Backbone as ProteinMPNN parsed JSONL, in Angstrom:
{"seq_chain_A": "XXXXXXXXXXXXXXXXXXXXXXXXXXXXXXXXXXXXXXXXXXXXXXXXXXXXXXXXXXXXXXXXXXXXXXXXXXXXXXXXXXXXXXXXXXXXXXXXXXXXXXXXXXXXXXXXXXXXXXXXXXXXXXXXXXXXXXXXXXXXXXXXXXXXXXXXXXXX", "coords_chain_A": {"N_chain_A": [[50.981, 15.068, 158.531], [49.692, 17.582, 157.401], [47.195, 19.816, 157.628], [45.21, 23.256, 156.289], [43.387, 25.542, 156.956], [41.727, 28.214, 155.521], [40.663, 31.17, 155.582], [38.672, 34.159, 155.083], [37.475, 36.23, 155.997], [37.239, 37.274, 159.472], [35.024, 36.915, 160.701], [34.266, 34.828, 159.141], [34.417, 32.894, 161.51], [33.592, 30.908, 162.97], [31.785, 28.734, 160.753], [34.973, 27.902, 160.14], [35.891, 26.783, 162.0], [33.684, 24.902, 162.264], [35.452, 22.927, 160.305], [36.934, 22.458, 162.024], [36.698, 20.951, 163.925], [36.228, 18.572, 163.22], [38.687, 17.823, 162.029], [40.243, 18.12, 164.243], [38.834, 15.764, 165.59], [40.133, 13.308, 164.861], [42.353, 13.588, 165.408], [44.582, 15.417, 163.613], [46.742, 17.641, 162.248], [46.87, 21.423, 161.742], [46.206, 24.26, 161.177], [45.494, 27.961, 160.981], [44.492, 30.51, 159.125], [43.699, 33.823, 158.517], [43.179, 36.085, 155.299], [42.726, 38.317, 152.485], [41.834, 38.029, 149.488], [41.193, 39.852, 147.656], [41.428, 42.045, 150.092], [44.083, 41.904, 151.014], [46.204, 41.657, 148.859], [48.538, 40.827, 148.825], [49.606, 38.958, 151.131], [47.995, 37.025, 150.355], [49.634, 36.031, 148.827], [51.556, 34.973, 150.227], [50.565, 33.192, 151.904], [49.344, 31.541, 151.13], [51.897, 30.051, 149.357], [53.43, 29.367, 152.149], [50.677, 27.686, 152.088], [51.774, 25.687, 150.244], [54.555, 24.554, 150.945], [53.894, 23.542, 153.137], [52.546, 22.164, 154.367], [48.965, 19.439, 153.138], [47.035, 20.098, 152.184], [44.306, 22.232, 151.537], [41.63, 24.313, 153.041], [39.308, 26.066, 152.122], [38.206, 29.005, 152.84], [34.98, 31.303, 151.686], [33.611, 33.794, 150.723], [31.483, 36.527, 149.571], [32.287, 37.628, 146.189], [34.077, 34.913, 146.611], [36.991, 34.975, 146.015], [38.894, 33.629, 146.909], [39.272, 30.723, 147.198], [40.417, 30.358, 144.902], [42.122, 32.164, 144.171], [44.276, 31.462, 146.202], [44.876, 28.484, 144.963], [45.733, 28.824, 142.84], [48.283, 29.337, 143.116], [49.538, 27.364, 144.965], [49.614, 23.482, 144.012], [48.769, 21.61, 145.617], [45.84, 20.321, 147.023], [42.947, 22.409, 146.695], [40.191, 23.106, 148.889], [37.455, 25.09, 147.995], [34.962, 26.686, 150.213], [31.329, 27.89, 150.43], [30.994, 30.795, 152.152], [27.705, 31.518, 152.925], [26.306, 34.777, 152.392], [24.899, 37.977, 151.373], [23.069, 36.713, 149.166], [22.593, 34.944, 149.791], [24.388, 32.992, 150.076], [24.378, 31.834, 147.189], [25.815, 33.32, 144.971], [28.59, 33.238, 146.312], [29.164, 30.662, 145.768], [28.845, 29.647, 143.612], [31.051, 31.278, 142.187], [32.867, 29.686, 143.018], [32.837, 26.961, 142.48], [32.66, 27.806, 139.538], [35.869, 27.37, 138.727], [38.484, 28.303, 136.664], [39.575, 26.886, 132.861], [42.481, 24.804, 134.444], [42.807, 26.014, 136.729], [42.002, 23.554, 139.477], [39.462, 23.387, 142.443], [37.986, 22.187, 144.49], [34.677, 21.988, 144.917], [32.251, 22.656, 148.096], [29.185, 22.801, 149.835], [27.379, 25.232, 151.407], [28.842, 26.961, 154.329], [28.393, 25.882, 157.384], [28.102, 23.099, 156.858], [29.115, 22.218, 154.388], [32.434, 23.148, 155.262], [32.819, 20.687, 157.079], [32.004, 19.158, 155.428], [34.416, 19.191, 153.621], [36.359, 18.812, 154.603], [36.092, 16.299, 156.175], [36.455, 14.831, 152.826], [39.332, 16.245, 152.815], [40.52, 14.474, 154.747], [40.045, 12.07, 153.666], [41.483, 12.225, 151.374], [44.359, 12.399, 152.541], [43.927, 9.329, 153.613], [44.429, 8.652, 150.795], [47.475, 7.471, 151.176], [47.944, 6.36, 154.335], [46.766, 4.398, 156.208], [46.183, 3.636, 158.387], [44.894, 6.047, 159.139], [43.416, 5.737, 156.917], [41.223, 3.758, 158.358], [40.222, 5.118, 160.46], [37.98, 6.731, 158.995], [36.238, 4.735, 158.562], [35.727, 3.574, 160.074], [34.522, 5.182, 161.698], [33.118, 5.936, 159.636], [31.049, 3.913, 160.456], [30.867, 3.734, 162.929], [28.326, 6.192, 162.588], [26.778, 4.2, 161.5], [25.967, 2.301, 162.223], [24.396, 3.962, 164.986], [22.41, 5.274, 163.093], [20.961, 2.439, 162.34], [20.371, 1.698, 165.517], [18.574, 4.147, 165.787], [16.309, 2.913, 164.761], [16.099, -0.129, 165.271], [16.969, -2.313, 164.442]], "CA_chain_A": [[49.911, 15.497, 157.654], [49.165, 19.356, 157.997], [45.589, 20.997, 157.116], [45.317, 24.778, 156.058], [42.004, 26.612, 157.177], [41.987, 29.766, 154.998], [39.204, 32.369, 155.658], [38.553, 35.863, 154.051], [37.01, 37.232, 157.631], [37.552, 36.982, 160.822], [33.781, 37.063, 160.797], [34.206, 32.743, 158.708], [35.414, 31.189, 162.574], [32.75, 29.379, 163.124], [32.185, 28.309, 159.519], [36.454, 26.98, 160.069], [35.648, 25.66, 163.739], [33.323, 24.069, 161.753], [36.62, 22.136, 159.832], [38.414, 22.434, 163.184], [35.957, 20.555, 164.519], [36.709, 17.476, 162.351], [40.439, 17.723, 161.789], [40.427, 17.228, 165.772], [37.978, 14.266, 165.569], [41.036, 12.912, 163.527], [44.107, 14.52, 165.738], [45.095, 15.933, 162.201], [47.452, 19.046, 162.894], [45.973, 22.176, 161.113], [47.551, 25.956, 161.197], [43.934, 28.941, 160.165], [45.077, 31.938, 158.333], [42.477, 35.287, 157.454], [43.771, 37.028, 154.544], [41.522, 38.47, 151.499], [42.574, 38.07, 148.396], [41.195, 41.688, 148.051], [42.384, 43.293, 150.707], [45.366, 41.637, 151.206], [46.311, 40.497, 147.848], [50.735, 39.62, 149.47], [49.649, 38.377, 152.419], [47.247, 35.521, 150.653], [50.292, 34.75, 148.303], [52.38, 34.59, 150.858], [49.568, 32.399, 152.768], [49.427, 30.198, 149.532], [53.525, 30.576, 149.599], [53.159, 28.607, 153.026], [51.042, 25.646, 151.867], [52.475, 24.66, 149.516], [55.949, 24.441, 151.726], [54.483, 23.419, 154.74], [50.855, 21.27, 154.261], [48.796, 18.672, 152.162], [45.689, 20.282, 151.506], [43.944, 23.371, 151.945], [40.429, 23.888, 152.959], [39.461, 27.874, 152.267], [36.046, 29.445, 153.448], [35.436, 32.396, 150.743], [32.424, 34.538, 150.492], [30.862, 37.22, 148.081], [32.667, 37.384, 145.437], [34.814, 34.133, 146.758], [38.443, 34.912, 145.062], [40.092, 33.467, 147.868], [40.307, 30.036, 147.065], [41.099, 30.779, 143.253], [44.014, 32.657, 144.418], [44.757, 29.915, 146.669], [44.776, 27.155, 143.595], [46.738, 30.194, 141.459], [49.823, 29.816, 143.739], [50.061, 25.765, 144.887], [49.618, 22.079, 143.577], [48.454, 21.351, 146.541], [44.116, 20.446, 147.042], [42.171, 23.078, 147.504], [38.71, 22.449, 148.8], [36.545, 25.895, 148.521], [34.015, 26.399, 151.307], [30.999, 28.754, 150.612], [30.31, 31.55, 152.751], [26.434, 32.468, 152.436], [25.901, 36.377, 152.482], [23.539, 39.158, 150.894], [22.542, 36.589, 148.183], [22.238, 33.449, 150.593], [25.519, 32.412, 149.414], [24.729, 30.863, 145.57], [26.723, 34.12, 144.577], [29.648, 32.734, 145.954], [28.842, 28.926, 145.493], [29.222, 29.946, 141.792], [32.586, 31.628, 141.803], [34.071, 28.672, 143.284], [33.097, 26.334, 141.101], [33.049, 28.54, 137.762], [37.089, 28.088, 138.791], [39.245, 28.767, 135.145], [40.589, 25.936, 133.006], [43.667, 24.868, 135.24], [42.828, 26.199, 138.332], [40.869, 23.598, 140.454], [39.143, 23.827, 143.532], [37.18, 21.478, 144.9], [33.205, 22.712, 145.857], [31.606, 22.145, 148.676], [28.62, 23.002, 150.215], [27.765, 26.153, 152.236], [28.408, 27.028, 155.554], [29.248, 24.699, 158.625], [27.971, 21.505, 156.46], [30.297, 22.635, 153.5], [33.105, 23.433, 156.271], [32.827, 20.051, 157.619], [32.562, 17.946, 154.365], [35.695, 19.277, 152.89], [37.499, 18.451, 155.896], [36.31, 15.081, 155.862], [37.341, 15.001, 152.209], [40.559, 16.372, 153.092], [40.698, 13.089, 154.928], [39.939, 10.765, 151.938], [42.7, 12.756, 150.164], [45.418, 11.958, 153.069], [43.629, 8.453, 154.166], [45.751, 7.308, 150.408], [48.636, 7.13, 152.224], [48.24, 6.749, 155.767], [45.934, 3.338, 156.321], [45.726, 3.723, 160.137], [43.925, 7.012, 158.423], [41.423, 5.242, 156.524], [40.792, 3.288, 159.249], [39.559, 5.619, 161.407], [37.312, 6.684, 158.869], [35.782, 3.599, 157.668], [35.985, 2.974, 161.509], [33.7, 6.367, 161.462], [31.387, 5.743, 158.745], [30.24, 2.154, 160.836], [30.232, 3.587, 164.143], [27.452, 6.533, 162.157], [24.993, 4.147, 160.598], [25.179, 1.55, 163.856], [23.803, 4.894, 165.356], [21.55, 5.285, 162.749], [20.196, 1.553, 162.989], [19.372, 1.741, 166.999], [17.423, 4.427, 166.108], [15.412, 2.024, 163.696], [15.141, -0.879, 166.127], [17.885, -3.006, 164.1]], "C_chain_A": [[49.35, 16.669, 158.973], [47.766, 19.56, 157.366], [45.51, 22.783, 157.125], [44.102, 25.422, 156.169], [42.424, 28.144, 157.049], [40.661, 30.579, 155.484], [39.438, 33.705, 155.063], [38.401, 36.757, 155.004], [37.512, 36.924, 158.575], [35.78, 36.23, 161.181], [33.06, 35.199, 160.669], [34.596, 31.833, 160.273], [34.148, 30.931, 161.943], [32.371, 28.779, 161.877], [34.363, 27.408, 159.692], [36.968, 26.527, 160.705], [34.939, 24.969, 163.292], [34.515, 22.523, 161.506], [37.218, 21.28, 159.982], [37.971, 21.281, 163.684], [36.318, 18.571, 164.116], [37.75, 16.918, 162.39], [40.25, 17.451, 163.347], [40.406, 16.072, 166.305], [38.821, 13.168, 165.168], [42.069, 12.449, 164.4], [44.324, 14.792, 164.078], [45.741, 17.995, 162.695], [46.931, 19.955, 161.935], [46.593, 23.666, 161.275], [45.57, 27.087, 160.51], [44.755, 30.192, 160.235], [43.94, 32.612, 158.093], [43.7, 36.156, 156.394], [42.484, 37.128, 152.769], [42.362, 38.706, 150.759], [42.674, 39.784, 147.638], [41.484, 42.89, 148.122], [43.642, 43.086, 151.145], [46.507, 40.317, 150.613], [48.376, 39.86, 148.346], [50.054, 38.843, 150.019], [49.269, 37.161, 151.7], [48.311, 35.167, 149.316], [51.367, 34.503, 148.829], [51.551, 33.634, 152.017], [49.39, 30.545, 151.921], [50.774, 29.42, 149.26], [53.292, 29.113, 150.753], [52.509, 26.961, 153.064], [51.063, 25.395, 150.894], [53.642, 24.334, 149.452], [55.201, 23.233, 152.638], [52.953, 22.149, 154.781], [50.649, 20.801, 152.967], [47.782, 19.395, 151.568], [45.399, 21.997, 152.179], [42.213, 23.871, 151.697], [39.941, 26.064, 152.903], [38.3, 28.246, 152.272], [36.2, 31.042, 152.426], [33.768, 33.496, 150.847], [31.773, 36.201, 149.334], [31.72, 36.914, 147.11], [33.727, 35.655, 145.371], [36.467, 33.88, 146.221], [38.551, 33.85, 145.892], [40.926, 31.968, 147.475], [40.902, 29.234, 145.259], [42.085, 30.949, 143.115], [44.345, 31.61, 144.252], [45.324, 29.096, 146.105], [45.969, 27.985, 143.026], [48.293, 29.299, 141.939], [50.334, 28.138, 144.435], [49.673, 24.405, 144.43], [48.958, 21.093, 144.091], [46.453, 21.577, 146.209], [43.549, 21.746, 147.26], [40.464, 22.809, 147.691], [37.839, 24.197, 149.258], [34.933, 25.404, 149.221], [33.03, 27.922, 150.98], [30.389, 29.979, 151.32], [28.358, 31.648, 152.621], [26.383, 33.847, 152.764], [24.69, 36.664, 152.332], [21.925, 37.706, 150.007], [22.866, 34.904, 148.678], [23.674, 32.667, 150.23], [25.258, 31.564, 147.748], [26.018, 31.473, 144.729], [28.612, 33.537, 144.335], [30.487, 31.209, 146.178], [29.389, 28.54, 143.894], [30.79, 30.63, 141.596], [33.473, 30.64, 142.456], [33.861, 28.252, 142.611], [32.64, 26.516, 140.158], [34.82, 28.148, 137.99], [36.905, 28.507, 136.506], [39.819, 27.164, 134.888], [41.734, 25.824, 133.97], [43.733, 25.006, 136.296], [42.171, 25.077, 139.232], [40.926, 23.33, 141.408], [37.989, 22.758, 143.441], [35.908, 22.06, 145.542], [32.394, 22.316, 146.598], [30.563, 22.947, 149.206], [28.69, 24.203, 151.215], [27.87, 26.592, 153.599], [29.547, 26.033, 156.629], [29.244, 23.538, 157.801], [28.749, 21.21, 155.479], [31.32, 22.921, 154.185], [33.354, 21.62, 156.223], [32.975, 18.342, 156.57], [33.878, 18.226, 153.561], [36.488, 19.306, 153.907], [37.468, 17.115, 156.145], [36.236, 14.447, 154.444], [38.83, 15.718, 152.126], [41.092, 14.626, 153.128], [41.251, 11.98, 154.135], [40.712, 10.962, 151.258], [43.994, 12.067, 150.921], [45.63, 10.728, 153.172], [44.496, 7.705, 152.754], [46.385, 7.502, 150.288], [48.367, 6.494, 153.554], [46.881, 5.893, 155.49], [45.227, 3.378, 157.989], [44.047, 5.114, 159.419], [42.318, 6.895, 157.903], [40.402, 3.927, 157.298], [39.532, 3.281, 160.206], [38.479, 6.326, 160.427], [36.648, 5.584, 158.529], [34.704, 3.058, 159.452], [33.899, 4.108, 162.154], [32.245, 6.349, 160.778], [30.478, 4.552, 159.444], [29.517, 2.977, 162.243], [28.135, 4.71, 163.781], [25.527, 5.375, 162.08], [24.985, 2.591, 161.419], [23.997, 2.79, 164.123], [22.351, 5.154, 164.44], [19.827, 3.654, 163.088], [19.381, 0.768, 164.897], [18.71, 2.588, 166.601], [15.929, 3.659, 165.276], [15.24, 0.168, 164.443], [15.818, -1.953, 165.523], [19.221, -3.862, 164.747]], "O_chain_A": [[48.985, 16.763, 160.145], [47.708, 19.189, 156.194], [45.82, 23.399, 158.145], [43.795, 25.974, 155.113], [43.018, 28.935, 157.782], [39.628, 29.93, 155.649], [40.518, 34.098, 154.621], [38.96, 37.853, 155.031], [38.439, 36.119, 158.485], [35.558, 35.198, 161.815], [32.212, 34.563, 161.296], [34.926, 30.649, 160.346], [33.805, 30.793, 160.769], [32.962, 27.705, 161.989], [34.629, 26.316, 159.189], [38.052, 25.951, 160.615], [35.203, 23.852, 163.738], [34.512, 21.48, 162.159], [37.728, 20.303, 159.435], [38.843, 20.452, 163.942], [36.581, 17.657, 164.898], [37.923, 15.74, 162.701], [40.08, 16.256, 163.586], [41.183, 15.446, 167.026], [38.298, 12.055, 165.108], [42.615, 11.348, 164.34], [44.009, 13.79, 163.436], [45.254, 19.007, 163.199], [46.387, 19.326, 161.027], [47.782, 23.752, 161.582], [44.772, 26.635, 159.689], [45.442, 30.688, 161.128], [43.085, 32.027, 157.427], [44.767, 36.67, 156.729], [41.766, 36.277, 152.243], [43.402, 39.335, 150.954], [43.593, 40.523, 147.284], [41.677, 43.913, 147.464], [44.3, 44.003, 151.637], [47.087, 39.297, 150.984], [49.039, 38.84, 148.153], [49.787, 37.825, 149.381], [49.868, 36.141, 152.04], [48.022, 34.153, 148.68], [52.237, 33.891, 148.209], [52.155, 33.445, 153.073], [49.355, 29.325, 152.08], [50.728, 28.227, 148.959], [53.032, 27.997, 150.301], [52.925, 25.877, 153.471], [50.143, 24.681, 150.496], [54.129, 23.887, 148.414], [55.765, 22.159, 152.847], [52.89, 21.335, 155.702], [51.292, 21.105, 151.963], [47.662, 19.296, 150.347], [46.053, 22.668, 152.977], [41.627, 23.849, 150.614], [40.342, 26.977, 153.626], [37.4, 27.704, 151.631], [37.211, 31.744, 152.412], [33.023, 32.913, 151.634], [32.106, 36.322, 148.155], [32.014, 35.719, 147.11], [34.077, 35.233, 144.269], [36.995, 32.777, 146.082], [38.134, 32.849, 145.308], [42.133, 31.742, 147.394], [41.433, 28.223, 144.799], [42.929, 30.411, 142.399], [44.621, 30.898, 143.287], [46.41, 28.759, 146.577], [47.094, 27.513, 142.862], [49.124, 28.792, 141.185], [51.522, 27.828, 144.342], [48.607, 24.499, 145.038], [48.584, 20.052, 143.549], [45.883, 22.451, 145.556], [43.85, 22.168, 148.376], [39.694, 22.41, 146.817], [37.63, 24.53, 150.424], [34.155, 24.473, 149.01], [33.594, 29.001, 151.158], [29.205, 30.194, 151.061], [28.176, 32.166, 151.519], [26.467, 33.893, 153.991], [23.679, 36.119, 152.775], [20.699, 37.678, 150.115], [23.273, 33.968, 147.991], [23.594, 31.439, 150.203], [26.076, 30.74, 147.338], [26.879, 30.851, 144.109], [29.404, 33.422, 143.399], [31.605, 30.813, 146.508], [30.003, 27.632, 143.332], [31.518, 30.241, 140.683], [34.698, 30.761, 142.438], [34.391, 28.657, 141.577], [32.083, 25.57, 139.601], [35.378, 28.853, 137.149], [36.049, 28.751, 135.656], [40.264, 26.386, 135.731], [42.042, 26.929, 134.417], [44.503, 24.376, 137.02], [41.536, 25.698, 140.084], [42.011, 22.963, 141.857], [37.252, 22.567, 142.473], [36.016, 22.599, 146.644], [31.573, 21.543, 146.103], [30.907, 24.125, 149.117], [29.728, 24.373, 151.855], [26.771, 26.604, 154.155], [30.729, 25.691, 156.646], [30.254, 22.837, 157.865], [29.203, 20.067, 155.44], [31.818, 23.402, 153.167], [34.085, 21.219, 155.317], [33.514, 17.244, 156.706], [34.308, 17.323, 152.843], [37.452, 20.071, 153.859], [38.538, 16.543, 156.35], [35.903, 13.27, 154.586], [39.386, 15.565, 151.038], [41.636, 13.88, 152.315], [42.291, 11.335, 154.003], [40.96, 10.135, 150.38], [44.697, 11.296, 150.268], [46.779, 10.311, 153.028], [45.118, 6.658, 152.932], [46.586, 7.929, 149.151], [49.287, 5.676, 153.543], [45.991, 6.356, 154.776], [44.103, 3.185, 158.45], [42.824, 4.996, 159.34], [41.172, 7.312, 158.075], [39.344, 3.399, 156.954], [38.628, 2.531, 160.577], [37.649, 6.744, 161.234], [36.436, 5.961, 157.377], [33.633, 2.518, 159.73], [32.816, 3.805, 162.655], [31.065, 6.563, 161.058], [29.346, 4.295, 159.033], [28.34, 2.98, 162.602], [27.082, 4.355, 164.31], [24.322, 5.491, 162.306], [24.056, 1.808, 161.221], [22.879, 2.694, 163.616], [21.279, 5.226, 165.04], [18.69, 3.656, 163.56], [18.525, -0.043, 165.252], [17.575, 2.207, 166.889], [14.757, 4.022, 165.367], [14.339, -0.591, 164.086], [15.344, -2.979, 166.01], [19.97, -4.491, 164.0]]}, "name": "protein", "num_of_chains": 1, "seq": "XXXXXXXXXXXXXXXXXXXXXXXXXXXXXXXXXXXXXXXXXXXXXXXXXXXXXXXXXXXXXXXXXXXXXXXXXXXXXXXXXXXXXXXXXXXXXXXXXXXXXXXXXXXXXXXXXXXXXXXXXXXXXXXXXXXXXXXXXXXXXXXXXXXXXXXXXXXX"}
């Protein structure tokens, strides 16, 4: 099981780290890539082809026009999970760009920033858990632990 984490800029490292934190918690192998759909289209195509050959899914982080998740999705049949980055327009531009993919190029869209990256990582794990009962158990155990923590806060 391997997940690619792709960002359009090295300035998105904090968001990449949020996804990595979740994958590390579950012991999932991952690799980071930095490429731009606009500044390095050939490299982006190569990264997408690597994802298609070597990974089970890709978490793709992008801001501004947020073309990167769609370009990656155009070159792979693996699940692409798009995470928008906040920018001058608070990330709404990126959110809408990722969410409005044309027919035939699906990209799952998550919330803006680090919370979205964590949810994208958890969603990728849910996809992988469809064929991995041990991972499914870990996900269920994590959910139970979170609920137990909330019960303690309520003296329940």
